[in-house]
C-alpha positions in Angstrom: 25.6 85.8 -45.7 24.6 82.3 -44.6 26.0 81.7 -41.1 24.7 78.7 -39.1 25.5 78.9 -35.4 25.2 76.3 -32.7 21.8 76.1 -31.0 21.4 78.8 -28.4 19.2 77.9 -25.4 18.2 81.6 -25.1 16.3 81.7 -28.4 12.9 80.7 -26.8 13.2 83.4 -24.2 14.2 86.0 -26.9 11.2 84.9 -28.9 8.9 85.2 -25.9 10.2 88.8 -25.3 9.6 89.7 -28.9 6.1 88.2 -28.7 5.4 90.3 -25.6 6.4 93.4 -27.6 3.9 92.6 -30.3 1.2 91.8 -27.7 1.8 95.1 -25.9 0.8 96.9 -29.1 -2.7 95.6 -28.6 -3.1 95.0 -32.4 -6.7 94.6 -33.5 -7.4 91.0 -34.4 -4.1 89.5 -33.2 -5.0 86.0 -32.1 -1.7 84.4 -31.1 2.0 84.4 -32.0 4.1 81.3 -32.7 7.8 81.0 -32.6 8.7 79.0 -35.8 11.8 78.3 -37.8 15.0 76.7 -36.8 15.5 78.8 -33.6 12.3 77.3 -32.3 13.7 73.8 -32.3 15.9 72.9 -29.4 19.2 71.4 -30.5 19.0 72.6 -34.1 21.8 74.8 -35.6 20.4 77.9 -37.2 21.0 81.3 -38.7 20.6 83.5 -35.5 17.3 85.0 -36.7 14.1 84.6 -34.7 11.1 83.8 -36.9 7.7 84.7 -35.5 4.3 83.9 -36.9 1.6 86.3 -35.7 -1.9 85.0 -36.5 -4.7 87.5 -37.1 -8.4 86.9 -37.3 -8.5 88.5 -40.8 -6.1 89.5 -43.6 -7.2 93.2 -43.3 -6.3 93.2 -39.6 -2.9 91.7 -40.4 -2.2 94.4 -43.0 -3.4 97.1 -40.6 -0.7 96.2 -38.1 2.0 97.8 -40.3 2.2 101.2 -38.6 2.2 99.8 -35.1 4.8 97.2 -35.9 7.1 99.7 -37.6 7.1 101.6 -34.3 9.1 98.7 -32.9 11.8 99.1 -35.5 10.5 96.6 -38.0 10.5 97.2 -41.8 7.1 96.3 -43.1 7.2 94.7 -46.6 3.6 93.5 -47.1 3.1 90.2 -48.9 6.8 90.2 -50.0 6.2 87.5 -52.6 3.7 85.2 -50.7 0.0 85.8 -51.2 -1.9 86.2 -48.0 1.1 86.8 -45.8 2.3 90.1 -44.4 6.1 90.1 -43.8 8.1 92.3 -41.5 11.7 92.2 -40.5 14.0 93.9 -38.0 17.7 94.3 -38.3 20.2 95.3 -35.6 20.6 99.1 -36.0 24.4 98.9 -35.3 25.5 95.9 -37.3 22.7 95.6 -39.8 22.4 91.9 -39.0 18.9 90.4 -39.3 17.4 89.8 -35.9 13.7 89.0 -36.4 11.4 88.0 -39.2 7.6 88.1 -38.7 5.4 86.1 -41.0 1.8 87.4 -40.3 -1.1 85.4 -41.5 -4.9 85.4 -41.2 -6.1 82.5 -39.2 -7.5 80.6 -42.1 -4.3 80.6 -44.2 -3.1 77.2 -45.4 0.6 77.9 -44.6 0.0 78.1 -40.8 -0.4 74.3 -40.5 2.6 73.7 -42.7 4.9 75.9 -40.5 3.6 74.4 -37.3 3.7 70.8 -38.4 7.3 71.1 -39.7 8.4 72.8 -36.4 6.7 70.2 -34.3 8.1 67.3 -36.3 11.6 68.6 -35.9 11.0 69.1 -32.2 9.7 65.5 -31.8 11.9 63.5 -34.1 15.7 63.4 -33.4 16.4 61.5 -36.7 14.6 64.1 -38.7 16.3 66.9 -36.8 19.7 65.3 -37.5 18.9 64.9 -41.2 17.8 68.6 -41.4 21.0 69.6 -39.7 23.0 67.8 -42.3 21.0 69.4 -45.1 21.4 72.8 -43.7 25.2 72.3 -43.3 25.4 71.0 -46.9 23.5 74.0 -48.3 25.4 76.5 -46.2 28.7 75.1 -47.5 27.5 75.3 -51.1 26.2 78.8 -50.7 28.1 80.6 -48.0 27.5 84.1 -49.2 24.0 83.8 -50.6 21.0 83.3 -48.3 18.6 83.1 -51.2 20.6 80.2 -52.8 20.9 78.6 -49.4 17.1 78.7 -49.0 16.6 77.4 -52.5 19.1 74.6 -51.9 17.2 73.1 -49.0 13.7 73.9 -50.4 13.0 70.4 -51.9 14.2 68.7 -48.7 11.9 70.9 -46.6 8.9 70.4 -48.9 9.2 66.6 -48.6 9.6 66.8 -44.8 6.7 69.2 -44.5 4.4 66.9 -46.5 5.2 64.0 -44.1 4.8 66.3 -41.1 1.4 67.4 -42.3 0.3 63.8 -42.6 1.2 63.2 -39.0 0.4 66.5 -37.2 -2.7 67.8 -38.9 
């Protein structure tokens, strides 16, 4: 279900607590963890799901984190359709609602810059943030019960915005 909620000022603190859980695992090769996605942008409506981007020194170290991360209640899904990424997600055990998604990459992966540039552009540019808010609302209205179609709907808009952000932030 695609449900956008008003921006929640607690999202950064929630993300920090989640990052602290990951760091406490003392994962081999973990370099840093970024809070990405809409919940990382103050003032942006979002699905209430925290997106993390743990960065590892190598792909094998990212993949080797699976057992430790599942001990935190995550479901580890491997690449899950994106080469070079390791994906994990955690749902609320009572409601089943998605709480967290972790997109783990080795430090040399090309998608890291794209995620960070888009996040930073949205944080820095109120006009871009307002345009993205409108696009998200449009796609949520068109696809209220289908998160995949919602994502596909806004995909072209995001790709164009990411390309511009990469020109400016990288």
